[in-house]
C-alpha positions in Angstrom: 108.7 110.4 104.1 106.1 112.6 105.8 102.9 111.1 107.2 99.9 113.0 108.5 97.0 111.2 110.1 93.8 112.3 111.8 90.7 110.7 113.0 87.5 111.9 114.7 85.1 109.5 116.3 81.7 110.0 117.9 79.8 107.5 120.0 76.4 107.7 121.6 74.0 105.3 123.2 70.2 105.1 123.1 69.6 103.1 126.3 65.8 103.0 125.9 66.0 100.9 122.8 69.3 99.1 123.5 71.1 100.8 120.6 74.7 102.1 120.3 76.0 104.2 117.4 79.6 104.8 116.6 80.6 106.9 113.6 83.7 108.8 112.5 86.0 110.0 109.8 89.7 109.3 109.1 92.3 110.8 106.9 95.9 109.9 106.0 98.3 111.8 103.7 101.8 110.6 102.8 104.5 112.3 100.8 107.5 110.1 99.9 110.7 110.6 97.9 113.2 107.7 97.9 115.7 105.9 95.7 113.9 102.7 96.5 111.0 103.9 94.3 113.2 105.2 91.5 113.7 108.7 92.9 110.2 109.9 92.0 108.1 111.9 94.4 104.8 110.3 95.5 101.8 111.7 97.3 99.1 109.4 98.5 96.0 110.0 100.6 93.3 107.9 102.1 90.1 109.1 103.6 87.1 107.3 105.0 83.8 107.7 106.7 82.3 104.9 108.8 79.3 104.0 111.0 78.4 101.1 113.2 75.2 100.1 115.0 75.2 97.7 117.9 71.8 96.5 119.0 70.7 94.3 121.9 67.5 92.3 121.4 66.3 91.1 124.8 68.9 89.6 127.1 70.3 86.9 124.7 70.9 88.4 121.2 73.4 91.1 120.2 73.7 92.3 116.7 76.2 94.6 114.9 76.1 96.3 111.5 78.8 98.5 110.1 79.5 100.3 106.9 82.6 102.3 105.6 83.3 104.2 102.5 87.0 104.5 101.6 88.6 106.9 99.1 92.2 106.6 97.8 94.4 108.9 95.7 97.9 108.4 94.5 100.0 110.8 92.4 103.6 110.3 91.2 106.2 112.2 89.2 107.8 110.7 86.0 111.0 108.7 86.4 113.4 106.8 84.1 114.9 103.6 85.6 118.3 102.8 83.9 120.2 99.7 84.9 122.8 98.6 82.3 120.8 97.4 79.2 117.6 97.6 81.1 115.6 100.9 80.9 112.1 101.4 82.1 110.1 104.7 82.1 107.4 105.3 84.6 105.2 108.2 83.5 103.7 110.7 85.8 100.3 109.4 86.9 97.3 110.0 89.0 95.0 107.3 90.3 91.9 107.7 92.4 89.4 105.1 93.6 86.6 104.8 96.2 84.7 101.7 97.5 82.2 100.9 100.2 82.5 97.9 102.5 80.0 96.4 104.9 80.0 94.0 107.8 77.3 92.2 110.0 77.7 90.1 113.1 75.4 88.4 115.7 76.0 86.8 119.0 73.3 84.6 120.7 73.4 83.3 124.3 71.8 79.8 124.1 72.3 78.9 127.8 74.0 80.5 130.7 77.6 79.8 129.4 76.9 78.8 125.7 77.2 81.3 122.9 76.7 81.1 119.2 78.1 83.7 116.9 78.1 84.5 113.2 79.7 87.2 111.1 80.4 88.3 107.5 82.4 91.3 106.4 83.9 92.7 103.2 87.5 93.9 102.8 89.2 96.4 100.5 92.9 97.2 100.1 94.4 99.8 97.8 98.0 99.0 96.6 100.8 100.7 98.6 103.5 102.8 97.0 106.0 100.0 97.7 103.9 97.4 95.9 103.4 99.6 92.8 106.7 101.3 92.4 109.6 99.5 94.2 112.6 99.2 91.9 115.7 97.6 93.4 118.2 95.0 92.2 121.3 93.0 92.9 123.4 91.8 89.9 120.8 90.4 87.4 118.0 90.0 90.0 115.4 92.7 90.3 112.2 93.9 91.9 110.1 95.5 89.1 107.6 98.2 89.3 103.9 97.6 88.4 102.2 100.9 87.9 99.1 99.0 86.6 98.6 97.2 89.8 94.9 97.4 91.0 93.2 97.1 94.3 92.1 93.9 95.9 88.7 93.1 97.5 87.3 90.2 99.4 85.0 88.9 102.1 85.3 86.8 105.2 82.8 84.9 107.2 82.8 83.0 110.6 80.5 80.7 112.4 81.4 79.7 116.0 80.3 78.4 119.3 81.8 79.1 122.7 81.1 77.0 125.8 82.0 78.0 129.3 83.0 75.4 131.9 83.7 75.3 135.6 86.2 72.8 137.0 86.2 73.2 140.8 87.4 76.8 141.3 88.7 77.1 137.8 86.8 78.6 134.9 87.5 77.9 131.2 86.1 78.3 127.7 86.0 75.8 124.9 85.7 77.6 121.5 85.2 76.1 118.0 84.9 78.2 114.8 84.7 77.8 111.1 86.0 80.4 108.7 85.6 81.1 105.0 87.4 83.9 103.0 87.6 84.8 99.4 89.7 87.4 97.5 89.4 89.1 94.2 92.5 90.5 92.4 94.6 89.6 95.4 98.1 91.2 95.3 101.2 88.9 95.5 104.8 89.2 94.4 105.5 86.7 91.6 108.7 85.7 89.7 108.9 87.4 86.3 111.4 88.4 83.6 112.0 91.6 81.6 114.8 92.3 79.0 116.7 89.2 80.1 116.5 90.0 83.8 114.6 88.1 86.4 112.9 89.2 89.6 109.7 89.8 91.5 106.8 92.0 90.7 103.6 92.6 92.6 100.8 91.3 90.5 97.0 90.9 90.8 96.5 87.1 90.9 
């Protein structure tokens, strides 16, 4: 396995309007060849561009808005998996996909030590080589490949309040938060059977 990773980030502040900008690009390229994945050669890459704005409104309110575009590519060579009476062919393939995600958050100071916060953000995850192509077994039990496995998306939100307290010379915070998250095409290993054999396979549920 050979992994190459690079990132460039730029940040600047506009003090006269209380605005901060953070932006950057990232890139990852991986080349893998392993028996765990049937002996095929895999090349995957991930690249992204992102930006985030942080804005102060007066002395009480702080807001944040971010966006990211992510692009994934995965290429594999053809393999034939043979294990007793069980044979599976994984054809050479090429998959590419890109998606944008967004997030927003706000924090408001109600009193000297009382803060309200709220946020919502999207998520996106492309399947890993291990999730799509792992092929291992022990006796009649297996982990099967799933070359048709797709990416998962989702979103998460939070609403919370934090209260500061002073007890003599001690300072403490009391924090309560509510969360809500939803996923679409979530990936999970499920029990399945093929050609009289049983095992697990990563599946979009």
